[in-house]
N, C-alpha and C positions, 0 to 999 in steps of 0.2 A: 492768751497767745500760745501757751504750751499745747492746749488742746487743738488749736488750729494747726500747729506744726505737726502734731501727731497724725491728724487726718491727712495732711499733705503728704506725709511719709507713706501712708497707705495708698493714696491716689497715684503718686508717682510710681511706686512699685507696681501697682496694677496696670498702669499705662504701658509699662515696658515689658512685663513678663506674665501677666495674668496669674501672679503668684498666689498659691493657695494659702500661704501662711501670713499674708499681710506683711507687717514689719516686725515680726517676732525677732528678738535679739538685737534690734536697733532702737533708737529713740529719737525724739524730736531734736536732741542735741546734735545729731548727725547733720540735720538740715542746717542748723545754726552754724556749725563749724565749716560746712561746705560753702555756705553763703558768704562767710567772712574771709574765706581763703582766696588767694590769688589764683586765677584760673587762666590757662593758656587759651588763645583764640581757637575757636572751633568752627566747623563748616556747615552745621545744620541744626536748626532749632525745632525739631519735630518730636513727636512721640517716638520713643524707641531708645535703644542703647547706643551710646557713642555719638549722639547728636550734640548740638550745642548752638551757640550763637556767634555771629560775626562780631568783629571788634576785639579789643584787648581789655580784659577785665583785671589786669595787673594793677597793683597799687602804685601811685606816684610817691616818690620819696618825699618825706617831710610832710605828708598830708595825713589826715585822719579818715579812716574808712567809716562811712555812715550808712552803709547798706549796699544794696545791689547797684552795680554800675549801669548807666544807660549807654547804649552803643548803637551802631547802625543796625539795619534789618538783618535778621537771620537769613542765611542763603538757603533757598529751597527751589527745586525745579518741579516739573510735572511728575506725577507718580507718587505713590504713597510709601513712605519709609516704614519698614515692617520689622521692628526689633533688630536683631543682629543679622537678619537675612538680606539687608540692603534695601534698595528701592524697587517696588513692584513696577512692572511694565504698565504703560498707560492702558486703562481699561480693566486691569486686574485689581483685586482687593486684597487687603491683608486680613487673613482669617485666623482667629484665635480659637484653639481647641483646649478644653480642660483635660488634664491628665492627673494621675495619682500624685505626680511630683510637682504639680502646679499648673503648667500650661505651655503651649507652643504657639508660635506665630509663623505663618508662611504665606507666600504670595500665590493666589489661585484665581482662576477665572470666575468661579462662584464658590461660595462657602457652603459646605454641606449642612444639613439639618443639625442643630445643636451647637453650631459654631457661632462665634462673635465676630461680626463684620466691621472692619475699619476701612471705609471706602475713601477717606480723605485724611490729610494731616494738616491742612491749612486752606485758606480761601482760594488759593491758586488751583485747587482741584475742583472748585465749585463755580464754574464759569458759564453754565448753561441754564437758561430760564431765570426764575426768581430765587432759586435756592443758592444764595451766595455765601452762606456761612457754613463753616465746618464745625459741627457740634458733637462733642464727645459726652457720653453718659457712662458713669462708673457706678456699679452696684457693689456695696460693701455689706458683708454679713455681720451678724451679731458678735459682740466682743467689747473689750475695753481698749480704746486707742492707746498705743499704736498697734496692738495685737488683734486687729480685725481682719478677717479673711476677705480678700478681693474676689468677688464672685463673677463679675463680668465687666467687659468694656466694649463699647461700640462707638463708632463715629460715622456720621453721614452728613451730607449737604442738606441744609434746611433753610427755610425762608426767614426764620428768626432764631436767635440763640443768645441767651444771657447767662453768664457764669453764675452758678448757685452752688456754693460749697456748704454741705450739711455737716455740722460739727457733732455728729453722733453716729453710733453703730447700733443697729443696721441703718443704712440710709442709701439714697440714690442722689448723686451729685451730677451736675451738668457744668461743663466748661467749654468756652469758645476757644478753639485752637487757633494759634496765630504765629506770625513770623516777624511782625513789626507793629509799632504802636498804632499805625493807621488802621490795622485790622480790628482794633478795639475801640476806636474813636467814638462810635455811636452808642457805646454803653458807658455813660458817664461814671457809673459806680464801679466799673471794672475796666478802666481805660489804660491799664499798663500791661504790656505784653512781656511776660517774664519767663525765664528759664529756671526750672527747679531740678535738683539732682538728689538722688537717694540711693546709696548702695551701688553706684555705677550706672543707674538708670536715670534717664532724663525725659522731661516733658516740658513743653512751652505752651502757655495758655494765658488768657486775659484774666487779670485779678485786680483787686482793690489795693489801695496804698498800703494798708496794714499787712496784707498777705505778701506783698512784694518785698517786704523787709527780709523774708526768708529765701529770696531768690539768689541765684548765683549772679545773674545779670538781667537787666531789662532792656528792651530794644526800642 
């Protein structure tokens, strides 16, 4: 479980910032503490910083917290949420560029050569043709979790997408981005849409029951 949490730490950090240093200086315990903490209602459950999920994840008095809370669907409209830069206009993509300090995310009409394209943050951006899933791919470099460098992230509409978290470095993992449980329903092994947070960065994707225990909340 600790190794799983360590890789989640790297993936969530990569999702939000294309950070070159992975999760150096943090640990899987950060995910555990954030998952168990009361969290105020938020307005967006997408890749990026400052997103979140709808509903109230606060603890009820006199009850025992047994993991991530289930709530209503995360709220998200058309357009791709792009890090701290807000939501891109319809038709634009979120483009990630590696820099010496880690990376940057910005909304552009087309991403230049060498950039990492995030063209969707959930199925609402994938409504044309048969490509109905928003599928994200994370490439992690060599190292020991959680200190593995995040090398790239991309997200695009695809005809199929099944979450596959690789518990090793280096590796390439795939996750289906989501906003509500219905977005994950046809993947029985990863049928929970959950919000994860690490170091102020957040990402929401379909996971299995064990991985969902590290989530802030599930929708």
